[in-house]
NUKEMAR-934368 format. One record per residue (C-alpha): x negated, y negated, z negated; chain. Coordinates in steps of 0.5 Angstrom, whole numbers. Layout:
BEGIN
(atom (X,Y,Z),A)
...
//
This chain:
BEGIN
(atom (-264,-201,-211),A)
(atom (-258,-204,-208),A)
(atom (-252,-199,-206),A)
(atom (-251,-196,-199),A)
(atom (-245,-200,-195),A)
(atom (-239,-198,-191),A)
(atom (-238,-203,-186),A)
(atom (-231,-203,-184),A)
(atom (-230,-206,-176),A)
(atom (-223,-207,-172),A)
(atom (-223,-200,-168),A)
(atom (-222,-204,-161),A)
(atom (-227,-210,-162),A)
(atom (-232,-208,-166),A)
(atom (-231,-214,-171),A)
(atom (-233,-213,-178),A)
(atom (-227,-213,-182),A)
(atom (-230,-211,-189),A)
(atom (-237,-209,-192),A)
(atom (-236,-205,-198),A)
(atom (-241,-202,-203),A)
(atom (-242,-195,-203),A)
(atom (-241,-191,-210),A)
(atom (-248,-187,-212),A)
(atom (-248,-181,-215),A)
(atom (-248,-184,-222),A)
(atom (-242,-187,-221),A)
(atom (-239,-181,-218),A)
(atom (-240,-177,-224),A)
(atom (-237,-183,-228),A)
(atom (-231,-181,-224),A)
(atom (-230,-174,-225),A)
(atom (-232,-175,-233),A)
(atom (-226,-181,-233),A)
(atom (-221,-176,-229),A)
(atom (-223,-170,-233),A)
(atom (-222,-174,-240),A)
(atom (-215,-176,-238),A)
(atom (-213,-169,-236),A)
(atom (-215,-167,-243),A)
(atom (-212,-172,-246),A)
(atom (-205,-170,-244),A)
(atom (-201,-171,-238),A)
(atom (-196,-178,-236),A)
(atom (-189,-176,-238),A)
(atom (-185,-175,-232),A)
(atom (-181,-181,-233),A)
(atom (-187,-185,-232),A)
(atom (-189,-182,-226),A)
(atom (-182,-183,-224),A)
(atom (-182,-190,-225),A)
(atom (-189,-191,-222),A)
(atom (-187,-188,-216),A)
(atom (-181,-191,-215),A)
(atom (-184,-198,-216),A)
(atom (-190,-196,-211),A)
(atom (-185,-194,-206),A)
(atom (-181,-202,-207),A)
(atom (-189,-205,-206),A)
(atom (-191,-201,-200),A)
(atom (-185,-203,-197),A)
(atom (-186,-210,-199),A)
(atom (-193,-210,-195),A)
(atom (-190,-206,-189),A)
(atom (-192,-211,-183),A)
(atom (-199,-212,-187),A)
(atom (-200,-204,-187),A)
(atom (-198,-203,-180),A)
(atom (-204,-208,-178),A)
(atom (-208,-205,-182),A)
(atom (-208,-198,-179),A)
(atom (-208,-202,-173),A)
(atom (-214,-205,-174),A)
(atom (-218,-200,-178),A)
(atom (-215,-194,-174),A)
(atom (-213,-196,-167),A)
(atom (-206,-193,-167),A)
(atom (-202,-198,-163),A)
(atom (-198,-202,-167),A)
(atom (-191,-199,-166),A)
(atom (-194,-193,-168),A)
(atom (-197,-195,-174),A)
(atom (-190,-199,-176),A)
(atom (-187,-191,-176),A)
(atom (-193,-189,-180),A)
(atom (-192,-194,-186),A)
(atom (-184,-192,-186),A)
(atom (-186,-185,-186),A)
(atom (-191,-187,-192),A)
(atom (-185,-190,-196),A)
(atom (-180,-184,-195),A)
(atom (-186,-180,-197),A)
(atom (-187,-183,-204),A)
(atom (-179,-183,-205),A)
(atom (-180,-175,-203),A)
(atom (-185,-175,-208),A)
(atom (-180,-178,-213),A)
(atom (-175,-173,-211),A)
(atom (-179,-166,-212),A)
(atom (-181,-169,-219),A)
(atom (-174,-168,-221),A)
(atom (-174,-161,-219),A)
(atom (-180,-159,-223),A)
(atom (-178,-153,-228),A)
(atom (-180,-146,-230),A)
(atom (-176,-140,-230),A)
(atom (-173,-135,-236),A)
(atom (-177,-128,-235),A)
(atom (-172,-122,-237),A)
(atom (-176,-119,-243),A)
(atom (-171,-112,-245),A)
(atom (-172,-109,-238),A)
(atom (-176,-104,-241),A)
(atom (-176,-102,-249),A)
(atom (-183,-105,-249),A)
(atom (-181,-112,-248),A)
(atom (-175,-112,-253),A)
(atom (-173,-117,-258),A)
(atom (-178,-122,-253),A)
(atom (-175,-128,-250),A)
(atom (-180,-131,-245),A)
(atom (-180,-137,-240),A)
(atom (-185,-141,-236),A)
(atom (-186,-148,-236),A)
(atom (-191,-152,-231),A)
(atom (-197,-156,-232),A)
(atom (-202,-160,-228),A)
(atom (-207,-156,-226),A)
(atom (-213,-161,-227),A)
(atom (-217,-166,-223),A)
(atom (-215,-167,-216),A)
(atom (-221,-169,-211),A)
(atom (-218,-171,-204),A)
(atom (-222,-172,-197),A)
(atom (-218,-175,-192),A)
(atom (-219,-176,-185),A)
(atom (-219,-183,-180),A)
(atom (-212,-182,-176),A)
(atom (-207,-183,-181),A)
(atom (-210,-187,-186),A)
(atom (-204,-189,-190),A)
(atom (-200,-182,-189),A)
(atom (-206,-178,-190),A)
(atom (-207,-182,-197),A)
(atom (-200,-181,-199),A)
(atom (-200,-174,-197),A)
(atom (-206,-173,-202),A)
(atom (-206,-178,-208),A)
(atom (-198,-178,-208),A)
(atom (-197,-170,-210),A)
(atom (-202,-171,-215),A)
(atom (-199,-177,-219),A)
(atom (-193,-174,-218),A)
(atom (-195,-167,-222),A)
(atom (-199,-171,-227),A)
(atom (-206,-170,-224),A)
(atom (-212,-175,-225),A)
(atom (-214,-175,-217),A)
(atom (-220,-178,-214),A)
(atom (-219,-179,-206),A)
(atom (-225,-181,-201),A)
(atom (-222,-184,-194),A)
(atom (-225,-183,-188),A)
(atom (-232,-188,-188),A)
(atom (-229,-191,-182),A)
(atom (-221,-192,-184),A)
(atom (-222,-193,-192),A)
(atom (-218,-200,-193),A)
(atom (-211,-197,-193),A)
(atom (-213,-192,-198),A)
(atom (-216,-197,-202),A)
(atom (-210,-202,-202),A)
(atom (-205,-196,-203),A)
(atom (-209,-195,-210),A)
(atom (-209,-202,-212),A)
(atom (-201,-202,-211),A)
(atom (-201,-196,-216),A)
(atom (-204,-200,-221),A)
(atom (-199,-205,-220),A)
(atom (-194,-201,-220),A)
(atom (-196,-198,-227),A)
(atom (-200,-192,-226),A)
(atom (-206,-193,-232),A)
(atom (-213,-194,-230),A)
(atom (-217,-188,-228),A)
(atom (-211,-184,-225),A)
(atom (-212,-186,-218),A)
(atom (-219,-187,-216),A)
(atom (-223,-188,-209),A)
(atom (-229,-186,-208),A)
(atom (-233,-189,-202),A)
(atom (-239,-184,-201),A)
(atom (-245,-182,-197),A)
(atom (-245,-174,-194),A)
(atom (-249,-172,-200),A)
(atom (-245,-175,-206),A)
(atom (-238,-173,-202),A)
(atom (-241,-166,-203),A)
(atom (-243,-167,-210),A)
(atom (-236,-170,-211),A)
(atom (-232,-164,-208),A)
(atom (-237,-158,-211),A)
(atom (-237,-160,-219),A)
(atom (-234,-156,-223),A)
(atom (-230,-161,-227),A)
(atom (-225,-161,-220),A)
(atom (-219,-156,-221),A)
(atom (-216,-157,-214),A)
(atom (-219,-159,-207),A)
(atom (-215,-162,-201),A)
(atom (-219,-163,-195),A)
(atom (-216,-166,-188),A)
(atom (-221,-166,-183),A)
(atom (-225,-161,-178),A)
(atom (-226,-155,-179),A)
(atom (-234,-154,-179),A)
(atom (-234,-159,-185),A)
(atom (-227,-156,-189),A)
(atom (-230,-148,-188),A)
(atom (-237,-150,-191),A)
(atom (-234,-155,-197),A)
(atom (-229,-149,-199),A)
(atom (-235,-144,-199),A)
(atom (-239,-149,-204),A)
(atom (-233,-150,-209),A)
(atom (-234,-148,-216),A)
(atom (-232,-141,-218),A)
(atom (-224,-143,-220),A)
(atom (-223,-149,-216),A)
(atom (-216,-148,-211),A)
(atom (-216,-152,-205),A)
(atom (-212,-153,-199),A)
(atom (-215,-154,-192),A)
(atom (-212,-157,-186),A)
(atom (-216,-157,-180),A)
(atom (-214,-159,-172),A)
(atom (-212,-154,-166),A)
(atom (-211,-153,-159),A)
(atom (-203,-154,-159),A)
(atom (-200,-150,-153),A)
(atom (-193,-151,-150),A)
(atom (-190,-146,-146),A)
(atom (-185,-149,-141),A)
(atom (-179,-144,-137),A)
(atom (-174,-149,-136),A)
(atom (-170,-156,-139),A)
(atom (-164,-159,-138),A)
(atom (-167,-165,-136),A)
(atom (-174,-165,-134),A)
(atom (-176,-172,-133),A)
(atom (-175,-173,-140),A)
(atom (-179,-167,-142),A)
(atom (-185,-170,-138),A)
(atom (-184,-177,-141),A)
(atom (-184,-173,-148),A)
(atom (-190,-168,-146),A)
(atom (-195,-175,-145),A)
(atom (-192,-178,-151),A)
(atom (-194,-171,-155),A)
(atom (-201,-171,-152),A)
(atom (-203,-177,-152),A)
(atom (-200,-181,-158),A)
(atom (-206,-184,-162),A)
(atom (-210,-183,-156),A)
(atom (-209,-176,-158),A)
(atom (-213,-176,-164),A)
(atom (-207,-172,-168),A)
(atom (-209,-165,-170),A)
(atom (-202,-162,-167),A)
(atom (-202,-166,-161),A)
(atom (-200,-162,-155),A)
(atom (-206,-160,-150),A)
(atom (-204,-154,-147),A)
(atom (-198,-154,-143),A)
(atom (-197,-147,-139),A)
(atom (-191,-148,-133),A)
(atom (-188,-143,-128),A)
(atom (-193,-143,-121),A)
(atom (-187,-144,-118),A)
(atom (-185,-151,-122),A)
(atom (-193,-152,-123),A)
(atom (-194,-158,-118),A)
(atom (-188,-162,-118),A)
(atom (-188,-162,-126),A)
(atom (-196,-163,-126),A)
(atom (-195,-169,-122),A)
(atom (-189,-172,-126),A)
(atom (-193,-172,-132),A)
(atom (-199,-175,-128),A)
(atom (-195,-180,-125),A)
(atom (-192,-182,-133),A)
(atom (-199,-181,-136),A)
(atom (-202,-186,-130),A)
(atom (-198,-192,-132),A)
(atom (-199,-192,-140),A)
(atom (-202,-199,-142),A)
(atom (-209,-198,-146),A)
(atom (-211,-203,-150),A)
(atom (-212,-206,-157),A)
(atom (-208,-203,-162),A)
(atom (-206,-209,-165),A)
(atom (-202,-211,-158),A)
(atom (-195,-210,-158),A)
(atom (-196,-208,-150),A)
(atom (-201,-202,-152),A)
(atom (-198,-195,-151),A)
(atom (-205,-193,-153),A)
(atom (-211,-195,-157),A)
(atom (-218,-194,-157),A)
(atom (-222,-188,-159),A)
(atom (-225,-188,-166),A)
(atom (-232,-189,-164),A)
(atom (-236,-189,-158),A)
(atom (-240,-182,-160),A)
(atom (-232,-180,-159),A)
(atom (-232,-183,-152),A)
(atom (-238,-180,-150),A)
(atom (-236,-173,-152),A)
(atom (-230,-173,-148),A)
(atom (-232,-176,-142),A)
(atom (-238,-170,-142),A)
(atom (-232,-165,-144),A)
(atom (-228,-168,-138),A)
(atom (-233,-168,-133),A)
(atom (-236,-161,-135),A)
(atom (-228,-158,-134),A)
(atom (-228,-162,-127),A)
(atom (-235,-158,-125),A)
(atom (-232,-152,-127),A)
(atom (-226,-152,-123),A)
(atom (-220,-156,-126),A)
(atom (-217,-161,-121),A)
(atom (-216,-168,-124),A)
(atom (-210,-171,-122),A)
(atom (-210,-178,-126),A)
(atom (-215,-181,-131),A)
(atom (-222,-179,-132),A)
(atom (-226,-185,-133),A)
(atom (-228,-188,-139),A)
(atom (-225,-195,-140),A)
(atom (-230,-199,-145),A)
(atom (-234,-196,-151),A)
(atom (-228,-194,-154),A)
(atom (-222,-193,-149),A)
(atom (-221,-187,-144),A)
(atom (-216,-187,-139),A)
(atom (-210,-183,-140),A)
(atom (-212,-175,-136),A)
(atom (-209,-170,-133),A)
(atom (-213,-164,-131),A)
(atom (-210,-158,-127),A)
(atom (-212,-151,-128),A)
(atom (-218,-151,-132),A)
(atom (-222,-145,-133),A)
(atom (-221,-142,-139),A)
(atom (-227,-143,-142),A)
(atom (-228,-150,-141),A)
(atom (-228,-154,-147),A)
(atom (-222,-157,-146),A)
(atom (-219,-150,-146),A)
(atom (-221,-148,-152),A)
(atom (-223,-153,-157),A)
(atom (-220,-159,-160),A)
(atom (-221,-165,-156),A)
(atom (-217,-171,-160),A)
(atom (-217,-175,-154),A)
(atom (-212,-177,-149),A)
(atom (-212,-171,-145),A)
(atom (-207,-166,-143),A)
(atom (-209,-159,-139),A)
(atom (-204,-156,-135),A)
(atom (-204,-148,-133),A)
(atom (-200,-145,-128),A)
(atom (-197,-137,-130),A)
(atom (-193,-132,-126),A)
(atom (-192,-127,-132),A)
(atom (-190,-131,-138),A)
(atom (-194,-125,-142),A)
(atom (-200,-127,-139),A)
(atom (-199,-135,-142),A)
(atom (-197,-132,-148),A)
(atom (-204,-128,-149),A)
(atom (-207,-135,-146),A)
(atom (-204,-139,-151),A)
(atom (-206,-134,-157),A)
(atom (-213,-132,-155),A)
(atom (-216,-138,-159),A)
(atom (-219,-137,-166),A)
(atom (-215,-144,-168),A)
(atom (-208,-144,-169),A)
(atom (-203,-149,-171),A)
(atom (-196,-151,-169),A)
(atom (-193,-149,-162),A)
(atom (-188,-150,-157),A)
(atom (-184,-147,-152),A)
(atom (-178,-150,-148),A)
(atom (-173,-146,-144),A)
(atom (-165,-146,-143),A)
(atom (-165,-139,-145),A)
(atom (-165,-138,-152),A)
(atom (-166,-131,-152),A)
(atom (-172,-133,-148),A)
(atom (-174,-138,-152),A)
(atom (-174,-134,-159),A)
(atom (-178,-128,-156),A)
(atom (-184,-133,-154),A)
(atom (-183,-136,-161),A)
(atom (-184,-129,-164),A)
(atom (-190,-128,-160),A)
(atom (-194,-134,-161),A)
(atom (-199,-134,-167),A)
(atom (-197,-141,-170),A)
(atom (-195,-143,-177),A)
(atom (-189,-147,-173),A)
(atom (-186,-146,-167),A)
(atom (-182,-152,-164),A)
(atom (-176,-150,-159),A)
(atom (-174,-155,-154),A)
(atom (-179,-160,-158),A)
(atom (-186,-162,-158),A)
(atom (-191,-159,-162),A)
(atom (-192,-165,-165),A)
(atom (-185,-165,-169),A)
(atom (-186,-166,-176),A)
(atom (-182,-168,-183),A)
(atom (-186,-169,-189),A)
(atom (-182,-164,-193),A)
(atom (-183,-159,-188),A)
(atom (-189,-153,-189),A)
(atom (-194,-156,-185),A)
(atom (-201,-151,-184),A)
(atom (-206,-149,-180),A)
(atom (-207,-141,-178),A)
(atom (-214,-137,-177),A)
(atom (-219,-142,-177),A)
(atom (-214,-148,-177),A)
(atom (-213,-148,-185),A)
(atom (-212,-146,-191),A)
(atom (-205,-147,-196),A)
(atom (-199,-150,-194),A)
(atom (-198,-158,-193),A)
(atom (-192,-162,-195),A)
(atom (-191,-167,-200),A)
(atom (-187,-161,-204),A)
(atom (-191,-155,-202),A)
(atom (-197,-160,-204),A)
(atom (-194,-161,-211),A)
(atom (-193,-154,-212),A)
(atom (-200,-153,-211),A)
(atom (-202,-157,-216),A)
(atom (-198,-154,-222),A)
(atom (-200,-149,-225),A)
(atom (-194,-143,-229),A)
(atom (-195,-142,-236),A)
(atom (-191,-137,-239),A)
(atom (-189,-137,-247),A)
(atom (-186,-131,-250),A)
(atom (-183,-131,-256),A)
(atom (-182,-125,-261),A)
(atom (-176,-124,-266),A)
//
């Protein structure tokens, strides 16, 4: 029987870009056996990993525009933002190169008591073993960089399953890794259905599981991991921004629109909830709406598109239902609120949605931002902290004492002061709290997860 097919389509036009055969259960088993055998036969020397990744950075950079267009076409990210993603991807590989050079163990003093006298001890770092990574659609190149490159850098064979809707960047990256000199089998791409993906992830040969995607799927897969398998999960949030004051309100509102609607809001740390003092609420909410309504929505490959399409018609249907429900429950629609076509939705600003509306309590992953008024800052902080998801948060104030107090009280893995929840550089720790994740991302931090300490103790 012929394998199932993945049909990769242009995100806006639905035109077929490529048809790819999916891997069946027996092929998944071969991938795992290949990876396990490579690990057992020994890690690639550090100098080889350095050379391979240095060359890979050059090869990805040489295809800068091709990757940018691929991201825009398969994932729907506007071409201008897609170019930023490629730049980050190249820099991410170079970060891993630098991190390789800092991998080392430490000396452990043994003569702190008489029991340890006459011994010397030190640790060495060893690759953890086979890495399996499951990736998301929204940054098809850079997420592959964050999951695949740390494995290569630490000498772990890696099998990565990209999102079925956006596999082309990952496939091309793996081809370039081979061209850069990575021996065959060290980086494999699995195109699998849900059943075979679960078999891949939960196999006892897997030493480390990396997941970027929905909390429902991530926590389920974690519960099914084989004993001993380590993991890192990165889910989404309903990111809050608390506003007190700023030097340039026009710049602030422009930034809110970008931070909430970048990639049509399909980012795990998009600004979704904005809390503004009641005496400034009407004017600032209207300014946010005025900027939002002039955003150009269209095919991501077009140079003038500010927002591209959503990833699927199903998502457009969901967003339409959530916004309509919020309006029925009392939210004031300041702008947007309508679908443009099967995969596009207008930039939307909602004023004071009900606290229990879906747009207030669940990640919307759409070009929708909710603005709420507050009279007491403690109430705003309480509302910001009220959900079972928690990732990055933000506070704006010209009073640094005020900002620091709010930052300390916000339940978040990172709080941006006078900046937006979307800020990230790829070497910083990046993690969700509560239901939003497990473990710490960021290239160097992921590399650390993929290494194990071994202590050697010498007597005499």
